[in-house]
C-alpha positions as CSV (number, residue, x, y, z in Angstrom):
1,M,123.9,80.8,88.9
2,V,127.6,80.3,88.4
3,Y,129.9,79.9,91.4
4,P,133.7,79.6,91.7
5,N,133.5,76.7,94.1
6,K,131.1,74.1,95.6
7,G,131.3,75.7,99.1
8,L,129.8,79.0,97.9
9,R,127.2,77.2,95.9
10,N,126.1,75.0,98.8
11,R,126.1,78.0,101.2
12,D,123.8,80.0,98.9
13,E,121.5,77.0,98.3
14,R,121.2,76.5,102.0
15,E,120.8,80.2,102.9
16,Q,118.2,80.9,100.2
17,A,116.2,77.7,100.7
18,D,113.2,79.5,102.1
19,L,113.1,82.0,99.3
20,F,113.2,79.3,96.7
21,T,110.5,77.3,98.5
22,V,108.1,80.2,98.2
23,L,109.2,80.9,94.6
24,F,108.7,77.3,93.5
25,A,105.3,77.1,95.3
26,N,104.1,80.2,93.4
27,K,105.8,79.5,90.1
28,P,106.6,75.8,89.9
29,A,108.0,76.1,86.3
30,T,110.8,78.2,87.7
31,R,112.5,75.1,89.1
32,R,113.4,73.7,85.7
33,H,114.9,77.1,84.6
34,L,117.3,77.6,87.6
35,H,120.6,75.8,87.5
36,Y,123.6,76.0,89.8
37,V,127.1,75.4,88.3
38,V,130.6,75.6,89.6
39,G,133.3,77.4,87.5
40,G,133.2,78.7,83.9
41,S,133.4,75.2,82.5
42,G,130.0,74.5,84.0
43,I,128.4,77.0,81.6
44,T,127.1,74.6,79.0
45,K,123.4,75.3,78.6
46,P,122.7,76.3,75.0
47,G,120.2,78.9,74.0
48,E,118.8,82.0,75.7
49,C,119.7,82.4,79.3
50,V,120.7,84.8,82.0
51,L,124.0,84.0,83.8
52,I,124.5,85.3,87.3
53,V,128.2,84.9,88.1
54,D,129.1,85.1,91.8
55,E,132.6,86.2,92.6
56,S,133.0,86.8,88.9
57,D,136.6,88.1,89.1
58,E,137.8,84.7,90.4
59,I,136.0,82.8,87.6
60,M,136.8,85.1,84.7
61,F,140.5,85.7,85.5
62,R,141.3,82.0,85.8
63,N,141.0,81.8,82.1
64,L,139.7,85.1,80.5
65,K,139.6,83.8,77.0
66,A,137.5,80.7,77.9
67,F,135.2,82.9,80.0
68,W,134.7,85.3,77.1
69,K,133.9,82.5,74.7
70,K,131.2,81.1,77.1
71,I,129.5,84.5,77.7
72,N,129.9,86.3,74.4
73,K,126.8,85.1,72.7
74,E,123.8,87.0,71.3
75,D,121.3,85.0,73.5
76,R,123.2,85.5,76.8
77,T,122.7,88.1,79.4
78,V,125.4,88.2,82.1
79,V,125.3,89.7,85.5
80,C,128.7,89.6,87.2
81,L,128.9,90.0,91.0
82,T,132.0,90.4,93.1
83,A,133.0,91.8,96.5
84,A,136.5,92.8,95.5
85,A,137.2,96.5,95.5
86,D,139.6,97.9,93.0
87,D,140.8,100.6,95.4
88,K,141.3,102.9,92.4
89,Y,144.4,100.8,91.4
90,E,145.3,101.7,87.8
91,G,148.2,99.3,87.2
92,G,146.4,96.0,86.6
93,V,145.1,94.5,83.4
94,E,141.7,93.7,85.0
95,K,140.1,97.0,84.2
96,E,141.2,97.0,80.6
97,A,140.0,93.4,80.2
98,L,136.6,94.3,81.6
99,K,136.3,97.3,79.3
100,A,137.3,95.1,76.3
101,M,134.5,92.7,77.2
102,G,132.0,95.5,77.4
103,F,131.5,95.5,81.2
């Protein structure tokens, strides 16, 4: 799980604590596969992985080139989450950047 800041990471860990207690009790090996990081620079695990990026627009548009280098790997699956609506605005570069990255 990739978060834009520690506050969101801490909130999700706290709010999802019961879910993870049940998950880890039923599948203890899951604990070593789940990692929380803050910001794109925290994406350092080599090898096959699934990245779930919360508030992805905030993270990716801080440094689009660096974000792309981190995620553009054969062994990476990326799920980007965001609550921002585009309101059908056509003037920004965001939509074109997302298309260029294959999202």
